[in-house]
N, C-alpha and C positions, 0 to 999 in steps of 0.2 A: 195800482189799477184796481178798481172795484170789480167784484164778481159780475156785476151787470154789464160793465164795459167789455170784460173778457167774453162773456156769452154772446154779446152783439158782434164782436170781432169774429168769433167762431162761426156764427150763423151767416154772416155776410161774406161774399166773395169780394175781397178788396180790389179796387181798380175796375170793377165791372158794375154797371148800373143798368137798370131797365129804362124804358122810355120816359118814365116820370122823373127820373133822376135819383130814385132811391136805390140802395144797394141790391144787387142780385142775390137772392137767398138760395142757398144750396138746396133746401127742401123743395123749392119751386122750380128749379132749373129743368128737371126732367119733364114735369107736367106742362109747364107753360112754354118752354122753348124747344126741348129736344123732341117731344112727341109730335108737335105740329111740323117740325122740319122733316122728321122721318116719314110722316104722312105725305108731305109734298113731293118728296123724291121717290115715293112708291115702295118703301121698305115695309114689310109687314111688321107692325108694332107689337105683336103678341110676344111677350117674353123679352122685349127690347127695353133696356134701361141703361142708366149711367153705369150701374154696376156690371152689366154685361159688357160694356165698352172697356171697363177695367180688366176683365178677364181676357178680352180680345187683345188688348194692349200687351198684357203679360205674355200671352201665348205667342204673339208675333215676335216679341223681343227674344223669347227663348228659341224660336225657330230660326232667328237671325244670329244665334250663337252669342248673344249678349251675356255678360258675366252675371251669374245668379245673385251674387252679393250686391252688384250695382242695381239690378232690378229691384231687389228687396229693399234697398235703401231708398230708391225712388218711389216705391209704393208704400213706404213706411210699414214694412212687415219684416219677417225674418226669412233668411235663406231656407231654413227648414220648412217653413210654411209654403214657400214657393215650390220647393221640391215635392212636398207631399200633395199639394193641390194640383200641380201641373206636371207631375212625373210622367203622364201619358203623352205629353206633347213631344213630337219627334224633334230631336236636336241634331243639327248638322255636325256639331262638335263631337257628339257621342258616336255618330256614324263614322266620321273621319278617324276618330280614335280606334274604333273597332276595326276599321279597314287597315290601319297601320299595325295593330296587334296581329291581325290575321296574316299580313304580309311578313311580319317578323317570325311568327310561329310556323307558317306553312309555305312561305316564299311565294305567295300568290299575289 
């Protein structure tokens, strides 16, 4: 496969096309499709981006007690990066673990 074909594959979201039938390009997704949608539903668009949705997705999965390694694999990053970036996100598993340890130590 030539470098030009690979580059086109990376730039286009396969299986998705715009009204004209051409591939939906990642770099245009936010500006042409997400921003108008956000405006229609009345969400303030200041600071709102596809990348902010990525952060929201990760935080919600952590709060849902999903496995960090699974989240990291799904997001194409490392578990260490997830832990360092989202260490402030409250986790139900951590709280449950702390509660069990307190019960074990203090009988409460």
